[in-house]
KOLGU-68398 format. One record per residue (C-alpha): residue in one letter; y, x, z; residue number from 1. Coordinates in nm, 4 decimals. Example, Ala and Ser with C-alpha at 12.3 -4.5 7.8 and 13.67 -1.06 7.14 Angstrom:
2
+-------+----------+----------+----------+------+
! torse !        v !        u !        w ! tiza !
+-------+----------+----------+----------+------+
!     A !  -0.4500 !   1.2300 !   0.7800 !    1 !
!     S !  -0.1060 !   1.3670 !   0.7140 !    2 !
+-------+----------+----------+----------+------+
//
This chain:
192
+-------+----------+----------+----------+------+
! torse !        v !        u !        w ! tiza !
+-------+----------+----------+----------+------+
!     M !   0.1286 !  -0.0818 !   0.3836 !    1 !
!     F !   0.0049 !  -0.0601 !   0.7190 !    2 !
!     Q !  -0.0301 !  -0.3700 !   0.9234 !    3 !
!     V !  -0.0804 !  -0.4035 !   1.3220 !    4 !
!     R !  -0.2148 !  -0.6998 !   1.5318 !    5 !
!     I !  -0.1617 !  -0.6583 !   1.8670 !    6 !
!     H !  -0.3273 !  -0.8700 !   2.1029 !    7 !
!     G !  -0.2654 !  -0.9288 !   2.5038 !    8 !
!     R !  -0.1294 !  -1.1816 !   2.7508 !    9 !
!     G !   0.1981 !  -1.2896 !   2.8470 !   10 !
!     G !   0.4192 !  -1.0229 !   3.0304 !   11 !
!     Q !   0.2336 !  -0.7666 !   2.9355 !   12 !
!     G !   0.4681 !  -0.6432 !   2.6880 !   13 !
!     V !   0.2831 !  -0.7326 !   2.3385 !   14 !
!     V !   0.6044 !  -0.8562 !   2.2056 !   15 !
!     T !   0.8041 !  -0.5304 !   2.2949 !   16 !
!     A !   0.5186 !  -0.3057 !   2.1572 !   17 !
!     A !   0.5356 !  -0.4532 !   1.8300 !   18 !
!     E !   0.9057 !  -0.4218 !   1.8399 !   19 !
!     L !   0.9164 !  -0.0828 !   1.9593 !   20 !
!     L !   0.6329 !   0.0122 !   1.6482 !   21 !
!     S !   0.8900 !  -0.1248 !   1.4437 !   22 !
!     I !   1.1706 !   0.0826 !   1.5685 !   23 !
!     A !   0.9616 !   0.3843 !   1.5506 !   24 !
!     A !   0.9269 !   0.3567 !   1.1887 !   25 !
!     F !   1.2855 !   0.3028 !   1.1148 !   26 !
!     T !   1.3538 !   0.6070 !   1.3349 !   27 !
!     E !   1.1108 !   0.7871 !   1.0367 !   28 !
!     G !   1.3205 !   0.6301 !   0.7603 !   29 !
!     R !   1.0447 !   0.3583 !   0.6684 !   30 !
!     Y !   1.0654 !  -0.0340 !   0.6349 !   31 !
!     A !   0.8990 !  -0.2180 !   0.9212 !   32 !
!     Q !   0.9103 !  -0.5835 !   1.0348 !   33 !
!     A !   0.8097 !  -0.6954 !   1.4053 !   34 !
!     F !   0.7195 !  -1.0588 !   1.5412 !   35 !
!     P !   0.4979 !  -1.2342 !   1.7926 !   36 !
!     I !   0.2836 !  -1.5861 !   1.7528 !   37 !
!     F !   0.2980 !  -1.7757 !   2.0911 !   38 !
!     G !   0.0350 !  -2.0454 !   2.1956 !   39 !
!     S !   0.1483 !  -2.1720 !   2.5284 !   40 !
!     E !   0.4036 !  -1.9587 !   2.6364 !   41 !
!     R !   0.3449 !  -1.8750 !   2.9671 !   42 !
!     T !   0.2545 !  -1.5692 !   3.1766 !   43 !
!     G !  -0.1140 !  -1.4593 !   3.1193 !   44 !
!     A !  -0.1463 !  -1.6811 !   2.7756 !   45 !
!     P !  -0.3292 !  -1.5220 !   2.4828 !   46 !
!     V !  -0.0569 !  -1.3860 !   2.2754 !   47 !
!     M !  -0.0326 !  -1.1894 !   1.9347 !   48 !
!     A !   0.2452 !  -0.9918 !   1.7888 !   49 !
!     F !   0.2554 !  -0.8233 !   1.4815 !   50 !
!     C !   0.3968 !  -0.4959 !   1.2647 !   51 !
!     R !   0.3856 !  -0.3968 !   0.8937 !   52 !
!     V !   0.5121 !  -0.0065 !   0.8313 !   53 !
!     D !   0.5792 !   0.0596 !   0.4629 !   54 !
!     D !   0.7681 !   0.2887 !   0.2287 !   55 !
!     A !   0.9382 !   0.0192 !   0.0286 !   56 !
!     P !   1.0922 !  -0.3064 !   0.1599 !   57 !
!     I !   0.8485 !  -0.5730 !   0.2996 !   58 !
!     R !   0.8662 !  -0.9046 !   0.1386 !   59 !
!     L !   0.5080 !  -1.0500 !   0.3395 !   60 !
!     R !   0.6073 !  -1.2583 !   0.6386 !   61 !
!     E !   0.2672 !  -1.4763 !   0.7436 !   62 !
!     P !   0.0709 !  -1.3417 !   1.0263 !   63 !
!     V !  -0.1686 !  -1.0456 !   0.9874 !   64 !
!     A !  -0.4743 !  -1.1765 !   0.9032 !   65 !
!     D !  -0.6499 !  -0.8350 !   0.7690 !   66 !
!     P !  -0.5038 !  -0.5839 !   0.9997 !   67 !
!     D !  -0.5369 !  -0.1904 !   0.9427 !   68 !
!     A !  -0.4960 !  -0.1409 !   1.3037 !   69 !
!     L !  -0.5904 !  -0.3320 !   1.6226 !   70 !
!     I !  -0.4372 !  -0.2969 !   1.9749 !   71 !
!     V !  -0.5700 !  -0.4897 !   2.2424 !   72 !
!     Q !  -0.3831 !  -0.4594 !   2.5620 !   73 !
!     D !  -0.6268 !  -0.7037 !   2.7847 !   74 !
!     A !  -1.0211 !  -0.6772 !   2.7761 !   75 !
!     T !  -1.0444 !  -0.9728 !   2.9088 !   76 !
!     L !  -0.9514 !  -1.1412 !   2.5818 !   77 !
!     L !  -1.2890 !  -0.9825 !   2.4219 !   78 !
!     R !  -1.4623 !  -1.3382 !   2.5849 !   79 !
!     S !  -1.2034 !  -1.5915 !   2.4436 !   80 !
!     V !  -1.0598 !  -1.4540 !   2.1469 !   81 !
!     D !  -1.1847 !  -1.2910 !   1.8330 !   82 !
!     V !  -0.9789 !  -0.9812 !   1.8266 !   83 !
!     F !  -1.1987 !  -0.8371 !   1.5914 !   84 !
!     A !  -1.1397 !  -1.0792 !   1.2999 !   85 !
!     G !  -1.0368 !  -0.9307 !   1.0099 !   86 !
!     L !  -1.0402 !  -0.5853 !   1.0784 !   87 !
!     R !  -1.0350 !  -0.3651 !   0.7693 !   88 !
!     S !  -1.3547 !  -0.1652 !   0.7324 !   89 !
!     G !  -1.1824 !   0.1450 !   0.7661 !   90 !
!     G !  -0.9220 !   0.0292 !   1.0155 !   91 !
!     Y !  -0.8413 !   0.1653 !   1.3693 !   92 !
!     A !  -0.9304 !  -0.0129 !   1.7264 !   93 !
!     L !  -0.7458 !   0.0841 !   2.0533 !   94 !
!     L !  -0.8553 !  -0.0791 !   2.3454 !   95 !
!     N !  -0.7253 !  -0.0932 !   2.7025 !   96 !
!     S !  -1.0077 !  -0.0311 !   2.9552 !   97 !
!     I !  -1.1571 !   0.1539 !   3.1970 !   98 !
!     R !  -1.5233 !   0.0430 !   3.0653 !   99 !
!     T !  -1.7036 !   0.2173 !   2.7710 !  100 !
!     W !  -1.7768 !   0.0210 !   2.4257 !  101 !
!     D !  -2.1507 !   0.0122 !   2.5123 !  102 !
!     E !  -2.0353 !  -0.1619 !   2.8890 !  103 !
!     L !  -1.8112 !  -0.4184 !   2.6642 !  104 !
!     G !  -2.0915 !  -0.4887 !   2.4379 !  105 !
!     L !  -1.8864 !  -0.3386 !   2.1347 !  106 !
!     T !  -2.0838 !  -0.0887 !   2.0202 !  107 !
!     E !  -2.1832 !  -0.2639 !   1.6532 !  108 !
!     V !  -1.7701 !  -0.2671 !   1.5817 !  109 !
!     V !  -1.7286 !   0.0846 !   1.6614 !  110 !
!     E !  -2.0414 !   0.1437 !   1.4369 !  111 !
!     R !  -1.8782 !  -0.0052 !   1.1224 !  112 !
!     L !  -1.5407 !   0.2171 !   1.1704 !  113 !
!     P !  -1.4905 !   0.5643 !   1.0831 !  114 !
!     A !  -1.5545 !   0.8400 !   1.3358 !  115 !
!     G !  -1.2287 !   0.8746 !   1.5744 !  116 !
!     H !  -1.1019 !   0.4808 !   1.4635 !  117 !
!     A !  -1.1920 !   0.3510 !   1.8007 !  118 !
!     R !  -1.0732 !   0.4472 !   2.1050 !  119 !
!     I !  -1.0998 !   0.3152 !   2.4641 !  120 !
!     I !  -0.7841 !   0.4184 !   2.7008 !  121 !
!     P !  -0.7275 !   0.3244 !   3.0479 !  122 !
!     A !  -0.3373 !   0.2282 !   2.9489 !  123 !
!     T !  -0.3075 !   0.0092 !   3.2606 !  124 !
!     G !  -0.3741 !   0.2798 !   3.5015 !  125 !
!     I !  -0.1415 !   0.5245 !   3.2937 !  126 !
!     A !   0.1204 !   0.3028 !   3.3150 !  127 !
!     L !   0.0752 !   0.2268 !   3.6895 !  128 !
!     A !   0.0944 !   0.6055 !   3.7471 !  129 !
!     H !   0.4084 !   0.6269 !   3.5523 !  130 !
!     V !   0.6040 !   0.3278 !   3.5498 !  131 !
!     G !   0.4533 !   0.2025 !   3.8863 !  132 !
!     R !   0.3782 !  -0.1401 !   3.7254 !  133 !
!     P !   0.0751 !  -0.2914 !   3.5429 !  134 !
!     L !   0.2729 !  -0.2834 !   3.1702 !  135 !
!     P !   0.0495 !  -0.0758 !   2.9038 !  136 !
!     N !   0.2431 !  -0.1179 !   2.5874 !  137 !
!     A !   0.3947 !   0.2075 !   2.5915 !  138 !
!     A !   0.0854 !   0.3855 !   2.6883 !  139 !
!     L !  -0.0940 !   0.2093 !   2.3846 !  140 !
!     L !   0.1807 !   0.2672 !   2.1285 !  141 !
!     G !   0.1330 !   0.6984 !   2.2097 !  142 !
!     G !  -0.2773 !   0.6745 !   2.1753 !  143 !
!     F !  -0.1847 !   0.4585 !   1.8892 !  144 !
!     A !   0.0568 !   0.7261 !   1.7353 !  145 !
!     A !  -0.2236 !   0.9800 !   1.7828 !  146 !
!     M !  -0.4937 !   0.7915 !   1.7139 !  147 !
!     T !  -0.3359 !   0.7074 !   1.3237 !  148 !
!     G !  -0.1019 !   0.9416 !   1.2437 !  149 !
!     L !   0.1419 !   0.6792 !   1.1074 !  150 !
!     L !   0.4217 !   0.7622 !   1.3437 !  151 !
!     S !   0.5041 !   1.0366 !   1.5395 !  152 !
!     L !   0.4836 !   1.0724 !   1.9404 !  153 !
!     A !   0.8433 !   1.1745 !   1.9149 !  154 !
!     S !   0.9441 !   0.8671 !   1.6985 !  155 !
!     V !   0.7666 !   0.5973 !   1.9949 !  156 !
!     Q !   0.9253 !   0.8250 !   2.2241 !  157 !
!     A !   1.2650 !   0.7608 !   2.0700 !  158 !
!     A !   1.2272 !   0.3778 !   2.0186 !  159 !
!     I !   1.1394 !   0.3412 !   2.3916 !  160 !
!     G !   1.4561 !   0.5398 !   2.4983 !  161 !
!     D !   1.6606 !   0.2586 !   2.2683 !  162 !
!     R !   1.5017 !   0.0192 !   2.4048 !  163 !
!     F !   1.5101 !   0.0807 !   2.7759 !  164 !
!     P !   1.7624 !   0.1860 !   3.0324 !  165 !
!     A !   1.7017 !   0.5798 !   3.1083 !  166 !
!     R !   1.4827 !   0.6044 !   3.4395 !  167 !
!     V !   1.2580 !   0.3424 !   3.2821 !  168 !
!     A !   1.2547 !   0.4869 !   2.9072 !  169 !
!     E !   1.1498 !   0.8201 !   3.0945 !  170 !
!     A !   0.8629 !   0.6668 !   3.2719 !  171 !
!     N !   0.7563 !   0.4992 !   2.9534 !  172 !
!     A !   0.7825 !   0.7760 !   2.7243 !  173 !
!     A !   0.5757 !   0.9890 !   2.9933 !  174 !
!     A !   0.2831 !   0.7005 !   2.9797 !  175 !
!     A !   0.3194 !   0.7529 !   2.5962 !  176 !
!     A !   0.2721 !   1.1313 !   2.6176 !  177 !
!     E !  -0.0257 !   1.1143 !   2.8454 !  178 !
!     A !  -0.2133 !   0.8677 !   2.6284 !  179 !
!     Y !  -0.1467 !   1.0455 !   2.3181 !  180 !
!     A !  -0.2793 !   1.3589 !   2.4599 !  181 !
!     A !  -0.5911 !   1.1773 !   2.5586 !  182 !
!     I !  -0.6815 !   1.0385 !   2.2571 !  183 !
!     V !  -0.5838 !   1.4025 !   2.0870 !  184 !
!     E !  -0.8442 !   1.5374 !   2.3786 !  185 !
!     M !  -1.1252 !   1.3224 !   2.2796 !  186 !
!     G !  -1.1226 !   1.4774 !   1.9156 !  187 !
!     E !  -1.1774 !   1.3537 !   1.5811 !  188 !
!     V !  -0.8675 !   1.2095 !   1.4961 !  189 !
!     S !  -0.8847 !   1.1127 !   1.1769 !  190 !
!     H !  -0.5314 !   1.1971 !   1.0585 !  191 !
!     A !  -0.5116 !   1.5857 !   1.1854 !  192 !
+-------+----------+----------+----------+------+
//
């Protein structure tokens, strides 16, 4: 079973990101579940969502404490939430930022992970360019697909197409494709 924990803030599409991952997994004929956990339910408050993907039915229902992958939609959470808690030693970390791991003071986190398992992409900028709004979730899902190989870009884009009206889906699918290409261009894609 592959477990993903997504961190972000209310209004950034954290819950939608987990749902889209699960839909993409279903598209590929796998089992999946997605669910959120909220603190105070307001825009800007820290939010976590979880997704599990497996080739067999999933019976677990608790939050993901030891994720195989982390997606961090808002780097400001790094100052207030231990987003890397429980990340498995061979896990993946994908962060939305324009700063480097070193600038963020996270070099130690990257050094604990295998080559190609920690990536930063400017997902908010990608979203603004394609969607016109600072919603990084679709771009991060494209980057996640490239980095982990868990799901194909086509499945992520199909999930986006199923969830949104055509114009919105097209823009988000383009954001996912740009982020996917950016991760591939960085090299050391571990599943290739």
